[in-house]
All heavy atoms as an XYZ file, in Angstrom:
1009
protein
N      57.068    126.882     72.201
C      55.912    126.010     72.286
C      56.236    124.845     73.214
O      57.314    124.288     73.159
C      55.580    125.493     70.893
C      54.385    124.603     70.847
S      53.974    124.298     69.116
C      53.214    122.731     69.295
N      55.297    124.483     74.072
C      55.497    123.395     75.013
C      54.427    122.343     74.816
O      53.265    122.664     74.651
C      55.432    123.925     76.460
O      56.406    124.934     76.624
C      55.688    122.828     77.456
N      54.839    121.096     74.850
C      53.886    119.990     74.762
C      53.817    119.343     76.133
O      54.835    118.985     76.709
C      54.351    118.976     73.733
C      53.459    117.764     73.662
C      53.917    116.790     72.624
N      55.347    116.591     72.735
C      56.067    115.910     71.865
N      55.508    115.385     70.822
N      57.357    115.764     72.023
N      52.629    119.199     76.672
C      52.467    118.580     77.975
C      52.429    117.073     77.805
O      51.660    116.554     77.006
C      51.165    119.050     78.650
O      51.212    120.464     78.747
C      51.004    118.442     80.019
N      53.271    116.388     78.575
C      53.301    114.935     78.509
C      52.132    114.365     79.302
O      51.554    113.369     78.946
C      54.641    114.407     79.060
C      54.656    112.902     79.101
C      55.781    114.917     78.199
N      51.769    115.029     80.372
C      50.661    114.572     81.198
C      49.885    115.786     81.676
O      49.810    116.776     80.974
C      51.222    113.748     82.363
O      50.184    113.081     83.037
N      49.339    115.734     82.887
C      48.531    116.852     83.385
C      49.379    118.102     83.580
O      50.589    118.048     83.665
C      47.861    116.464     84.700
O      48.817    116.375     85.720
N      48.732    119.253     83.684
C      49.433    120.534     83.762
C      50.267    120.691     85.024
O      51.153    121.532     85.078
C      48.439    121.684     83.661
O      47.534    121.611     84.735
N      50.028    119.876     86.057
C      50.809    119.990     87.280
C      52.128    119.232     87.188
O      52.930    119.270     88.101
C      50.006    119.459     88.469
O      49.782    118.068     88.317
N      52.349    118.571     86.088
C      53.570    117.782     85.935
C      54.614    118.541     85.128
O      54.336    119.563     84.532
C      53.250    116.452     85.270
C      52.361    115.608     86.164
C      52.136    114.279     85.580
N      51.254    113.546     86.471
C      51.213    112.244     86.522
N      51.954    111.532     85.739
N      50.400    111.655     87.344
N      55.799    117.984     85.096
C      56.898    118.596     84.363
C      56.562    118.630     82.884
O      56.040    117.670     82.327
C      58.198    117.801     84.604
C      58.573    117.870     86.078
C      59.327    118.318     83.734
C      59.677    116.945     86.472
N      56.867    119.740     82.234
C      56.611    119.879     80.804
C      57.925    119.838     80.039
O      58.928    120.351     80.508
C      55.901    121.204     80.522
C      54.523    121.260     81.114
C      53.959    122.642     80.950
N      52.602    122.658     81.426
C      51.601    123.180     80.765
N      51.795    123.773     79.615
N      50.395    123.150     81.249
N      57.887    119.259     78.852
C      59.057    119.182     78.004
C      58.850    120.084     76.807
O      57.883    119.918     76.068
C      59.294    117.745     77.540
C      59.567    116.813     78.675
C      58.546    116.044     79.218
C      60.829    116.723     79.221
C      58.792    115.192     80.271
C      61.072    115.870     80.271
C      60.060    115.103     80.801
N      59.727    121.061     76.567
C      59.558    121.953     75.425
C      59.774    121.231     74.099
O      60.662    120.406     73.979
C      60.625    123.025     75.625
C      61.472    122.589     76.754
C      60.864    121.390     77.399
N      58.930    121.541     73.135
C      59.087    121.014     71.785
C      60.260    121.751     71.157
O      60.400    122.957     71.311
C      57.800    121.226     70.962
C      58.017    120.830     69.520
C      56.650    120.440     71.573
N      61.126    121.047     70.464
C      62.280    121.677     69.837
C      63.380    122.009     70.836
O      64.174    122.907     70.610
N      63.417    121.278     71.951
C      64.433    121.497     72.975
C      65.829    121.379     72.361
O      66.110    120.436     71.633
C      64.270    120.464     74.088
C      65.256    120.499     75.237
C      65.052    121.767     76.055
C      65.066    119.282     76.122
N      66.688    122.349     72.611
C      68.051    122.315     72.091
C      68.984    121.850     73.187
O      69.124    122.494     74.216
C      68.452    123.696     71.585
C      67.658    124.117     70.378
C      68.088    125.449     69.856
C      67.223    125.797     68.659
N      67.488    127.119     68.155
N      69.608    120.718     72.964
C      70.528    120.126     73.934
C      71.953    120.403     73.478
O      72.316    120.098     72.348
C      70.299    118.602     74.048
C      71.289    117.972     75.006
C      68.868    118.316     74.466
N      72.744    121.014     74.354
C      74.129    121.313     73.989
C      75.117    120.383     74.666
O      76.230    120.206     74.203
C      74.461    122.760     74.342
O      74.314    122.955     75.734
N      74.715    119.780     75.798
C      75.606    118.852     76.487
C      74.803    117.868     77.321
O      73.658    118.137     77.676
C      76.578    119.621     77.390
O      75.878    120.280     78.418
N      75.405    116.725     77.586
C      74.785    115.698     78.403
C      75.787    115.223     79.443
O      76.976    115.100     79.154
C      74.370    114.506     77.541
C      73.223    114.734     76.576
C      73.058    113.534     75.661
C      71.934    115.002     77.336
N      75.312    114.924     80.668
C      76.225    114.398     81.676
C      76.630    112.975     81.324
O      75.857    112.222     80.738
C      75.395    114.438     82.964
C      73.982    114.451     82.514
C      73.959    115.089     81.172
N      77.852    112.626     81.667
C      78.387    111.310     81.358
C      79.220    110.841     82.544
O      79.996    111.613     83.106
C      79.239    111.401     80.100
S      79.636    109.821     79.394
N      79.057    109.596     82.937
C      79.773    109.052     84.082
C      81.283    109.214     83.916
O      81.830    108.949     82.851
C      79.438    107.570     84.245
O      80.274    106.976     85.204
N      81.930    109.648     84.983
C      83.387    109.779     84.960
C      84.023    108.419     84.706
O      84.996    108.290     83.990
C      83.911    110.396     86.278
C      83.479    111.858     86.365
C      85.422    110.260     86.398
C      83.775    112.514     87.697
N      83.419    107.357     85.271
C      83.934    106.002     85.070
C      83.839    105.581     83.608
O      84.614    104.790     83.145
C      83.177    105.004     85.933
C      83.535    105.108     87.390
C      82.908    104.002     88.155
N      81.568    104.415     88.554
C      80.737    103.669     89.216
N      81.062    102.453     89.555
N      79.548    104.117     89.552
N      82.868    106.125     82.895
C      82.689    105.777     81.491
C      83.286    106.812     80.563
O      82.741    107.094     79.517
N      84.410    107.415     80.966
C      84.956    108.535     80.203
C      85.303    108.170     78.761
O      85.183    108.999     77.879
C      86.180    109.118     80.914
O      87.165    108.130     81.068
N      85.718    106.938     78.500
C      86.015    106.524     77.127
C      84.724    106.510     76.313
O      84.676    107.017     75.201
C      86.714    105.151     77.096
C      86.834    104.644     75.669
C      88.080    105.227     77.739
N      83.646    105.973     76.898
C      82.376    105.947     76.168
C      81.835    107.360     75.976
O      81.196    107.650     74.976
C      81.349    105.067     76.885
O      81.079    105.556     78.178
N      82.104    108.261     76.935
C      81.703    109.663     76.776
C      82.428    110.271     75.581
O      81.832    110.983     74.780
C      82.060    110.493     78.010
S      81.018    110.179     79.412
N      83.717    109.995     75.483
C      84.532    110.523     74.393
C      83.984    110.031     73.057
O      83.770    110.807     72.130
C      85.985    110.090     74.575
C      86.877    110.510     73.448
C      87.381    111.800     73.404
C      87.206    109.630     72.441
C      88.201    112.203     72.355
C      88.026    110.016     71.402
C      88.520    111.311     71.359
N      83.714    108.734     72.976
C      83.218    108.149     71.728
C      81.831    108.697     71.404
O      81.554    109.096     70.278
C      83.188    106.613     71.820
C      84.628    106.089     71.886
C      82.442    105.997     70.641
C      84.737    104.624     72.250
N      80.946    108.760     72.414
C      79.574    109.224     72.179
C      79.532    110.667     71.698
O      78.684    111.038     70.887
C      78.757    109.079     73.455
N      80.450    111.487     72.191
C      80.427    112.896     71.800
C      80.988    113.116     70.399
O      80.830    114.182     69.837
C      81.195    113.743     72.814
O      82.571    113.432     72.775
N      81.632    112.092     69.829
C      82.242    112.275     68.517
C      81.634    111.397     67.422
O      81.906    111.595     66.256
C      83.739    112.018     68.614
C      84.418    113.234     69.217
C      85.704    112.881     69.922
N      86.300    114.052     70.542
C      85.918    114.565     71.696
N      84.915    114.052     72.353
N      86.521    115.621     72.215
N      80.848    110.400     67.794
C      80.226    109.539     66.790
C      78.747    109.877     66.708
O      77.973    109.525     67.575
C      80.402    108.053     67.146
O      79.866    107.827     68.450
C      81.855    107.647     67.108
N      78.361    110.583     65.697
C      76.977    111.005     65.512
C      76.753    111.222     64.023
O      77.675    111.526     63.287
C      76.691    112.292     66.279
C      77.567    113.445     65.825
C      77.331    114.705     66.630
N      78.369    115.667     66.435
C      78.601    116.356     65.322
N      77.849    116.196     64.289
N      79.579    117.219     65.245
N      75.523    111.070     63.609
C      75.227    111.376     62.202
C      75.548    112.841     61.910
O      75.386    113.706     62.763
C      73.723    111.111     62.082
C      73.392    110.216     63.225
C      74.367    110.572     64.313
N      75.998    113.142     60.716
C      76.417    114.501     60.366
C      75.286    115.523     60.470
O      75.533    116.697     60.695
C      77.006    114.522     58.956
O      76.034    114.079     58.034
N      74.032    115.092     60.342
C      72.914    116.036     60.414
C      72.577    116.441     61.849
O      71.809    117.362     62.069
C      71.686    115.449     59.725
C      71.114    114.247     60.421
C      69.957    113.629     59.625
N      69.423    112.466     60.283
C      69.953    111.254     60.265
N      71.073    111.032     59.597
N      69.392    110.252     60.893
N      73.131    115.729     62.837
C      72.853    116.051     64.229
C      73.823    117.107     64.735
O      74.996    117.113     64.361
C      72.980    114.801     65.104
C      71.870    113.799     64.896
S      72.046    112.367     65.972
C      71.884    113.103     67.571
N      73.355    118.010     65.600
C      74.264    119.012     66.159
C      75.262    118.366     67.110
O      75.005    117.299     67.668
C      73.327    119.950     66.922
C      72.125    119.129     67.216
C      71.998    118.139     66.090
N      76.392    119.002     67.266
C      77.415    118.491     68.184
C      76.933    118.670     69.617
O      76.483    119.739     70.010
C      78.726    119.236     67.976
C      79.835    118.711     68.853
C      81.155    119.343     68.490
C      82.214    118.975     69.483
N      82.932    117.794     69.217
N      77.023    117.612     70.381
C      76.645    117.638     71.788
C      77.873    117.237     72.594
O      78.455    116.181     72.369
C      75.490    116.661     72.075
C      74.251    117.080     71.295
C      75.197    116.599     73.558
C      73.098    116.115     71.406
N      78.274    118.101     73.517
C      79.444    117.785     74.335
C      79.023    116.954     75.538
O      77.876    117.000     75.980
C      80.128    119.070     74.802
O      79.259    119.821     75.625
N      79.956    116.162     76.043
C      79.688    115.381     77.245
C      80.347    116.071     78.433
O      81.434    116.611     78.323
C      80.209    113.956     77.086
O      81.580    113.968     76.797
N      79.649    116.082     79.554
C      80.115    116.728     80.772
C      80.349    115.633     81.807
O      79.419    114.893     82.139
C      79.059    117.731     81.299
C      79.526    118.384     82.571
C      78.722    118.757     80.233
N      81.583    115.489     82.319
C      81.847    114.446     83.320
C      80.957    114.610     84.554
O      80.714    115.716     85.021
C      83.320    114.660     83.680
C      83.896    115.441     82.557
C      82.773    116.273     82.008
N      80.469    113.483     85.055
C      79.575    113.494     86.215
C      79.970    112.334     87.127
O      79.945    111.184     86.709
C      78.125    113.329     85.746
C      77.106    113.524     86.835
C      76.555    114.772     87.058
C      76.718    112.469     87.640
C      75.621    114.968     88.056
C      75.785    112.648     88.644
C      75.235    113.903     88.849
N      80.332    112.644     88.367
C      80.740    111.617     89.322
C      79.573    110.770     89.798
O      78.426    111.216     89.808
N      79.877    109.565     90.207
C      78.851    108.638     90.676
C      78.851    108.505     92.203
O      78.170    107.641     92.750
C      79.078    107.257     90.047
C      79.015    107.270     88.537
C      77.637    107.604     88.024
O      76.668    106.942     88.340
N      77.544    108.658     87.221
N      79.609    109.364     92.888
C      79.684    109.301     94.350
C      78.588    110.108     95.021
O      77.743    110.729     94.376
N      78.610    110.095     96.356
C      77.600    110.814     97.141
C      77.589    112.309     96.828
O      76.534    112.925     96.746
C      77.836    110.604     98.637
C      77.503    109.228     99.109
C      78.507    108.319     99.410
C      76.183    108.834     99.266
C      78.199    107.044     99.857
C      75.869    107.558     99.707
C      76.879    106.657    100.009
N      78.765    112.900     96.646
C      78.876    114.348     96.430
C      78.046    114.802     95.219
O      77.319    115.783     95.291
C      80.346    114.723     96.242
C      80.603    116.178     95.927
C      82.106    116.398     95.745
C      82.429    117.455     94.769
N      82.303    117.168     93.373
N      78.160    114.095     94.120
C      77.460    114.490     92.896
C      76.028    113.956     92.813
O      75.164    114.594     92.222
C      78.236    114.021     91.660
C      79.552    114.755     91.495
O      79.596    115.955     91.790
O      80.536    114.114     91.090
N      75.778    112.789     93.391
C      74.485    112.137     93.216
C      73.426    112.528     94.246
O      72.229    112.412     93.976
C      74.658    110.607     93.255
C      75.486    110.038     92.119
S      74.723    110.232     90.511
C      73.531    108.935     90.529
N      73.821    113.005     95.415
C      72.864    113.199     96.509
C      71.760    114.206     96.190
O      70.564    113.896     96.303
C      73.589    113.609     97.787
O      72.680    113.638     98.866
N      72.127    115.420     95.803
C      71.117    116.460     95.561
C      70.119    116.064     94.472
O      68.904    116.140     94.704
C      71.793    117.806     95.235
O      72.581    118.186     96.356
C      70.771    118.880     94.936
N      70.573    115.611     93.289
C      69.575    115.255     92.272
C      68.769    114.002     92.628
O      67.612    113.883     92.237
C      70.392    115.062     90.993
C      71.776    114.776     91.456
C      71.930    115.534     92.737
N      69.360    113.073     93.389
C      68.619    111.884     93.808
C      67.492    112.280     94.758
O      66.360    111.805     94.639
C      69.547    110.850     94.471
O      70.574    110.482     93.543
C      68.793    109.595     94.882
N      67.801    113.178     95.700
C      66.765    113.672     96.625
C      65.671    114.410     95.864
O      64.483    114.258     96.165
C      67.387    114.569     97.693
C      68.208    113.800     98.707
C      68.866    114.734     99.718
C      69.685    113.942    100.719
N      70.375    114.807    101.685
N      66.058    115.197     94.869
C      65.071    115.938     94.078
C      64.191    114.979     93.273
O      62.972    115.166     93.188
C      65.765    116.934     93.142
C      64.830    117.782     92.327
C      63.968    118.749     93.143
O      64.301    119.033     94.309
O      62.950    119.211     92.594
N      64.786    113.939     92.694
C      64.008    112.963     91.938
C      63.022    112.244     92.855
O      61.862    112.044     92.491
C      64.924    111.952     91.246
C      64.205    110.896     90.412
C      63.426    111.529     89.262
C      65.178    109.864     89.890
N      63.464    111.879     94.050
C      62.570    111.224     95.004
C      61.397    112.142     95.356
O      60.243    111.707     95.407
C      63.336    110.821     96.259
C      64.292    109.672     96.038
S      65.328    109.297     97.463
C      64.127    108.854     98.685
N      61.692    113.421     95.571
C      60.655    114.401     95.901
C      59.647    114.517     94.755
O      58.435    114.460     94.968
C      61.302    115.754     96.185
C      60.339    116.885     96.452
C      61.128    118.183     96.713
C      60.249    119.373     96.567
N      60.303    120.045     95.295
N      60.147    114.676     93.531
C      59.269    114.800     92.367
C      58.421    113.539     92.166
O      57.243    113.628     91.827
C      60.090    115.090     91.107
C      60.768    116.458     91.048
C      61.735    116.513     89.869
C      59.750    117.571     90.961
N      59.025    112.378     92.385
C      58.291    111.113     92.219
C      57.185    110.992     93.266
O      56.051    110.607     92.942
C      59.257    109.937     92.316
N      57.491    111.334     94.511
C      56.485    111.257     95.577
C      55.347    112.251     95.361
O      54.210    111.996     95.757
C      57.134    111.479     96.947
C      58.046    110.351     97.416
C      58.801    110.757     98.676
C      57.248    109.070     97.654
N      55.658    113.378     94.720
C      54.631    114.379     94.408
C      53.853    114.029     93.138
O      52.917    114.728     92.767
C      55.276    115.763     94.228
C      55.855    116.337     95.506
C      56.660    117.611     95.270
O      56.899    117.973     94.088
O      57.063    118.224     96.258
N      54.257    112.954     92.461
C      53.605    112.559     91.217
C      53.884    113.510     90.077
O      53.060    113.680     89.184
N      55.069    114.151     90.095
C      55.387    115.149     89.083
C      56.364    114.658     88.021
O      56.871    115.451     87.250
C      55.958    116.399     89.771
C      54.899    117.076     90.638
C      55.375    118.367     91.225
N      55.828    119.261     90.176
C      56.827    120.126     90.331
N      57.473    120.211     91.461
N      57.173    120.917     89.343
N      56.632    113.374     87.978
C      57.481    112.819     86.924
C      56.561    112.276     85.842
O      55.792    111.350     86.074
C      58.387    111.692     87.451
C      59.303    112.197     88.550
C      59.187    111.062     86.307
C      60.320    113.208     88.103
N      56.632    112.862     84.670
C      55.828    112.411     83.528
C      56.792    111.964     82.443
O      57.466    112.770     81.836
C      54.945    113.555     83.034
N      56.880    110.660     82.242
C      57.824    110.150     81.250
C      57.135    109.412     80.121
O      57.759    108.642     79.401
C      58.880    109.267     81.915
C      58.319    108.083     82.651
N      57.744    107.036     82.003
C      58.248    107.815     83.970
C      57.351    106.139     82.886
N      57.631    106.589     84.092
N      55.863    109.675     79.933
C      55.153    109.074     78.811
C      54.811    107.614     79.007
O      54.510    106.914     78.049
N      54.883    107.123     80.236
C      54.520    105.732     80.508
C      55.528    104.720     80.005
O      55.169    103.595     79.677
N      56.785    105.108     79.933
C      57.819    104.183     79.454
C      57.961    103.015     80.437
O      58.391    103.201     81.573
C      59.159    104.903     79.317
C      59.184    106.060     78.322
C      60.497    106.818     78.429
C      58.984    105.539     76.917
N      57.602    101.799     80.032
C      57.619    100.672     80.974
C      59.016    100.319     81.472
O      59.178     99.947     82.626
C      57.000     99.518     80.179
C      57.096     99.917     78.750
C      57.119    101.416     78.709
N      60.044    100.450     80.639
C      61.401    100.104     81.074
C      61.891    101.084     82.127
O      62.491    100.686     83.127
C      62.373    100.036     79.870
C      63.799     99.814     80.335
C      61.959     98.925     78.913
N      61.609    102.381     81.954
C      62.018    103.368     82.952
C      61.256    103.148     84.261
O      61.851    103.229     85.341
C      61.813    104.789     82.441
C      62.337    105.898     83.351
C      63.811    105.716     83.691
C      62.119    107.258     82.704
N      59.982    102.850     84.177
C      59.208    102.548     85.392
C      59.806    101.344     86.120
O      59.949    101.350     87.336
C      57.743    102.262     85.046
O      57.139    103.395     84.508
N      60.163    100.310     85.364
C      60.767     99.107     85.928
C      62.091     99.445     86.611
O      62.345     99.024     87.733
C      60.956     98.082     84.801
C      61.733     96.863     85.165
C      61.342     95.839     85.984
C      63.043     96.518     84.703
N      62.330     94.892     86.056
C      63.384     95.280     85.278
C      63.955     97.135     83.847
C      64.595     94.648     85.029
C      65.154     96.503     83.598
C      65.467     95.275     84.185
N      62.929    100.255     85.946
C      64.214    100.627     86.531
C      64.043    101.463     87.793
O      64.790    101.295     88.758
C      65.075    101.370     85.510
C      65.606    100.479     84.420
S      66.687    101.398     83.306
C      67.086    100.131     82.132
N      63.069    102.362     87.796
C      62.812    103.173     88.996
C      62.393    102.278     90.164
O      62.780    102.512     91.302
C      61.733    104.219     88.713
C      62.166    105.301     87.744
S      63.436    106.381     88.385
C      62.477    107.349     89.530
N      61.606    101.238     89.878
C      61.178    100.301     90.923
C      62.340     99.468     91.460
O      62.260     98.940     92.570
C      60.093     99.366     90.402
C      58.754    100.048     90.217
O      58.549    101.131     90.807
O      57.909     99.503     89.480
N      63.401     99.326     90.670
C      64.543     98.491     91.064
C      65.545     99.193     91.979
O      66.405     98.540     92.569
C      65.308     98.018     89.813
C      64.485     97.100     88.955
O      63.574     96.438     89.428
N      64.806     97.054     87.676
N      65.464    100.499     92.105
C      66.499    101.259     92.820
C      66.521    100.970     94.312
O      65.499    100.976     94.979
C      66.323    102.782     92.606
C      66.674    103.148     91.184
C      67.199    103.574     93.560
C      66.561    104.629     90.893
N      67.727    100.738     94.809
C      68.009    100.696     96.245
C      68.925    101.890     96.495
O      69.879    102.110     95.762
C      68.724     99.395     96.615
C      69.036     99.287     98.067
N      70.147     99.847     98.637
C      68.349     98.692     99.073
C      70.148     99.598     99.933
N      69.072     98.903    100.222
N      68.626    102.679     97.515
C      69.395    103.890     97.796
C      70.309    103.653     98.990
O      69.883    103.105    100.009
C      68.446    105.085     98.068
C      69.224    106.315     98.479
C      67.618    105.388     96.829
N      71.565    104.062     98.849
C      72.553    103.973     99.934
C      72.687    105.354    100.573
O      72.690    106.365     99.877
C      73.900    103.526     99.381
C      74.965    103.377    100.471
C      76.347    103.137     99.904
N      76.385    101.903     99.134
C      77.451    101.501     98.456
N      78.548    102.234     98.431
N      77.424    100.379     97.778
N      72.835    105.387    101.907
C      72.996    106.641    102.642
C      74.347    106.629    103.360
O      74.712    105.621    103.971
C      71.871    106.803    103.690
O      70.610    106.679    103.033
C      71.941    108.148    104.381
N      75.071    107.752    103.309
C      76.335    107.854    104.044
C      76.071    108.469    105.424
O      74.961    108.919    105.710
C      77.388    108.619    103.227
C      77.164    110.116    103.157
O      76.171    110.624    103.731
O      77.987    110.799    102.531
N      77.080    108.498    106.304
C      76.877    109.050    107.656
C      76.424    110.514    107.674
O      75.775    110.948    108.624
C      78.251    108.903    108.310
C      78.902    107.773    107.583
C      78.397    107.882    106.166
N      76.722    111.280    106.620
C      76.341    112.696    106.564
C      74.912    112.894    106.044
O      74.453    114.023    105.941
C      77.330    113.466    105.687
N      74.225    111.807    105.683
C      72.857    111.915    105.187
C      72.754    112.078    103.682
O      71.670    112.290    103.152
N      73.869    111.979    102.980
C      73.849    112.038    101.516
C      73.370    110.691    100.983
O      73.612    109.646    101.599
C      75.249    112.340    100.978
C      75.734    113.697    101.406
O      75.037    114.688    101.228
N      76.916    113.740    101.998
N      72.703    110.715     99.833
C      72.189    109.476     99.248
C      72.632    109.333     97.799
O      72.986    110.308     97.143
C      70.654    109.404     99.335
C      69.994    110.512     98.495
C      70.183    109.448    100.779
C      68.494    110.364     98.360
N      72.608    108.083     97.336
C      72.880    107.785     95.927
C      72.327    106.407     95.613
O      72.169    105.573     96.514
C      74.366    107.866     95.619
C      75.184    106.733     96.216
C      76.612    106.791     95.737
C      77.320    105.488     96.074
N      78.511    105.296     95.298
N      72.030    106.156     94.352
C      71.567    104.815     93.979
C      72.691    103.801     94.188
O      73.851    104.096     93.929
C      71.240    104.937     92.488
C      71.205    106.377     92.183
C      72.036    107.064     93.213
N      72.342    102.625     94.666
C      73.319    101.553     94.895
C      73.062    100.447     93.880
O      72.135     99.659     94.022
C      73.178    101.029     96.318
C      74.272    100.042     96.685
O      74.917     99.473     95.781
O      74.481     99.840     97.897
N      73.892    100.423     92.852
C      73.705     99.455     91.766
C      73.869     98.016     92.259
O      73.165     97.119     91.814
C      74.700     99.758     90.644
C      74.376     99.079     89.353
C      75.214     99.644     88.230
C      74.700     99.131     86.900
N      75.275     99.815     85.776
N      74.792     97.801     93.210
C      75.056     96.449     93.694
C      73.882     95.881     94.491
O      73.595     94.690     94.419
C      76.327     96.438     94.546
C      77.573     96.737     93.741
C      78.787     97.003     94.615
O      78.675     96.930     95.859
O      79.844     97.299     94.051
N      73.199     96.716     95.259
C      72.091     96.237     96.085
C      70.737     96.364     95.397
O      69.745     95.840     95.894
C      72.063     96.975     97.419
C      73.254     96.609     98.281
C      73.072     97.057     99.696
C      74.265     96.582    100.510
N      74.182     96.981    101.888
N      70.687     97.052     94.276
C      69.435     97.186     93.541
C      69.054     95.833     92.946
O      69.930     95.031     92.610
C      69.566     98.242     92.443
O      69.788     99.511     93.033
N      67.761     95.576     92.830
C      67.292     94.251     92.435
C      67.579     93.902     90.979
O      67.829     92.750     90.664
C      65.776     94.133     92.696
O      65.105     95.189     92.005
C      65.476     94.219     94.178
N      67.525     94.867     90.097
C      67.768     94.650     88.662
C      68.451     95.888     88.098
O      68.998     96.685     88.839
C      66.439     94.396     87.932
C      65.745     93.090     88.280
C      66.326     91.879     87.565
O      67.090     92.062     86.581
O      66.014     90.760     87.976
N      68.369     96.085     86.798
C      68.989     97.232     86.130
C      68.403     98.552     86.605
O      67.194     98.657     86.827
C      68.789     97.136     84.614
C      69.470     95.960     83.979
C      70.929     96.250     83.817
C      71.595     95.156     83.010
N      73.006     95.342     82.913
N      69.277     99.573     86.749
C      68.828    100.911     87.155
C      69.451    102.002     86.285
O      69.341    103.181     86.589
C      69.141    101.187     88.647
C      70.649    101.167     88.917
C      68.407    100.210     89.548
C      71.036    101.679     90.299
N      70.090    101.632     85.184
C      70.841    102.582     84.361
C      70.006    103.766     83.881
O      70.458    104.908     83.898
C      71.462    101.870     83.149
C      72.386    100.738     83.567
O      73.085    100.895     84.586
O      72.393     99.696     82.894
N      68.782    103.521     83.449
C      67.917    104.608     82.974
C      67.568    105.576     84.090
O      67.522    106.795     83.885
N      67.343    105.046     85.290
C      67.034    105.900     86.436
C      68.250    106.732     86.831
O      68.124    107.916     87.155
C      66.562    105.051     87.613
N      69.445    106.140     86.770
C      70.674    106.875     87.081
C      70.890    107.975     86.035
O      71.253    109.104     86.375
C      71.891    105.926     87.173
C      73.193    106.701     87.277
C      71.736    104.983     88.364
N      70.632    107.664     84.774
C      70.757    108.682     83.718
C      69.780    109.828     83.977
O      70.121    111.003     83.790
C      70.497    108.054     82.349
N      68.579    109.499     84.442
C      67.600    110.532     84.749
C      68.087    111.420     85.895
O      67.925    112.640     85.858
C      66.270    109.885     85.118
C      65.157    110.895     85.236
S      63.780    110.238     85.998
C      62.577    109.737     85.149
N      68.719    110.832     86.897
C      69.280    111.598     88.018
C      70.368    112.541     87.505
O      70.424    113.717     87.885
C      69.829    110.654     89.105
C      68.658    109.932     89.797
C      70.682    111.408     90.115
C      69.076    108.765     90.665
N      71.225    112.054     86.618
C      72.310    112.867     86.085
C      71.773    114.050     85.275
O      72.256    115.174     85.404
C      73.237    111.989     85.238
C      73.987    110.960     86.081
S      74.796    109.662     85.109
C      76.015    110.586     84.208
N      70.767    113.801     84.454
C      70.175    114.875     83.647
C      69.424    115.856     84.546
O      69.475    117.063     84.327
C      69.267    114.294     82.543
C      68.462    115.378     81.869
C      70.106    113.538     81.522
N      68.771    115.355     85.579
C      68.075    116.231     86.520
C      69.065    117.184     87.197
O      68.769    118.367     87.378
C      67.315    115.404     87.563
C      66.510    116.181     88.588
C      65.477    117.081     87.921
C      65.831    115.216     89.554
N      70.257    116.688     87.531
C      71.276    117.563     88.112
C      71.638    118.691     87.150
O      71.751    119.842     87.545
C      72.535    116.760     88.460
C      73.611    117.630     89.078
O      73.468    118.005     90.260
O      74.586    117.959     88.364
N      71.786    118.361     85.870
C      72.105    119.389     84.870
C      70.969    120.410     84.774
O      71.215    121.606     84.667
C      72.375    118.747     83.513
C      72.782    119.746     82.453
C      73.599    119.114     81.390
C      74.005    120.064     80.305
N      74.653    121.284     80.721
N      69.728    119.937     84.837
C      68.578    120.851     84.795
C      68.568    121.772     86.016
O      68.298    122.963     85.890
C      67.271    120.061     84.742
S      67.019    119.160     83.211
N      68.862    121.220     87.194
C      68.895    122.024     88.424
C      69.961    123.105     88.299
O      69.718    124.271     88.603
C      69.165    121.129     89.653
C      67.969    120.214     89.929
C      69.483    121.980     90.885
C      68.263    119.096     90.921
N      71.149    122.724     87.827
C      72.250    123.685     87.683
C      71.931    124.750     86.630
O      72.222    125.919     86.822
C      73.545    122.971     87.337
C      74.070    122.127     88.467
C      75.300    121.341     88.016
N      75.653    120.343     88.976
C      76.461    120.546     90.015
N      76.972    121.735     90.212
N      76.751    119.572     90.835
N      71.345    124.355     85.514
C      71.004    125.318     84.462
C      69.915    126.265     84.905
O      69.936    127.435     84.532
C      70.589    124.597     83.181
C      71.781    124.067     82.414
O      72.913    124.428     82.694
N      71.524    123.200     81.472
N      68.967    125.790     85.696
C      67.911    126.667     86.196
C      68.534    127.766     87.051
O      68.188    128.929     86.921
C      66.887    125.881     87.012
C      65.770    126.763     87.540
C      64.775    125.982     88.352
C      63.704    126.921     88.864
N      62.954    126.381     89.965
N      69.483    127.392     87.914
C      70.170    128.391     88.740
C      70.944    129.390     87.907
O      70.948    130.584     88.175
N      71.563    128.919     86.838
C      72.334    129.798     85.956
C      71.403    130.754     85.220
O      71.720    131.923     85.029
C      73.146    128.982     84.964
N      70.221    130.288     84.809
C      69.263    131.119     84.099
C      68.680    132.183     85.022
O      68.455    133.307     84.623
C      68.129    130.267     83.531
C      68.550    129.431     82.347
C      67.443    128.485     81.893
O      66.407    128.377     82.527
N      67.681    127.810     80.790
N      68.436    131.833     86.297
C      67.868    132.780     87.239
C      68.851    133.901     87.582
O      68.459    135.014     87.870
C      67.423    132.078     88.514
C      66.182    131.221     88.301
C      65.824    130.388     89.516
O      66.585    130.407     90.519
O      64.779    129.721     89.487
N      70.164    133.595     87.517
C      71.181    134.602     87.845
C      71.418    135.549     86.694
O      71.866    136.664     86.883
C      72.495    133.906     88.224
C      72.387    133.173     89.532
C      73.656    132.365     89.837
O      74.601    132.381     89.072
N      73.637    131.667     90.945
N      71.124    135.126     85.468
C      71.396    135.997     84.303
C      70.236    136.918     83.985
O      69.214    136.917     84.520
C      71.742    135.168     83.086
O      70.714    134.263     82.784
C-alpha cells in the first residue's frame, strides 16, 4: 500500500516502509556507532552505512536532488525546517564538475538537506540493485 504525500507526479512513500540501514557520515562514525546501538527494544535493528562527505560520494545524489527539486518532484509534507535548510544550501563545484553542499559557505543550517542527499544516494543504489535481481 502506498500513501501519496502530494500529487501523483511526485515521489511516493510506501506505508509500512521497512528500513534496514541508514547512511551515516564517516566523520560522525562515533555517533553512527551509538545511533545503531541505542534504540528502544521494540524497534528493529537498523545498521549504519558509512557515507563520505566529499565530491566522490556527494556529487551524484546532489545532482539528482537538484533535478528532482527543479522538476517539483520532492514532496516532504511541507516541513518548514527542511524547506528552510534547502534554501540555505550553497553548492561547491570541483574542476571535474562534481558538486557537493558547502556547509561553510551556506547561509544557515543545512543538515537536514545533507541527510536527504545521503538517503537519496541509498535509494538510487537500492533501485539499481532491485533492477538487477
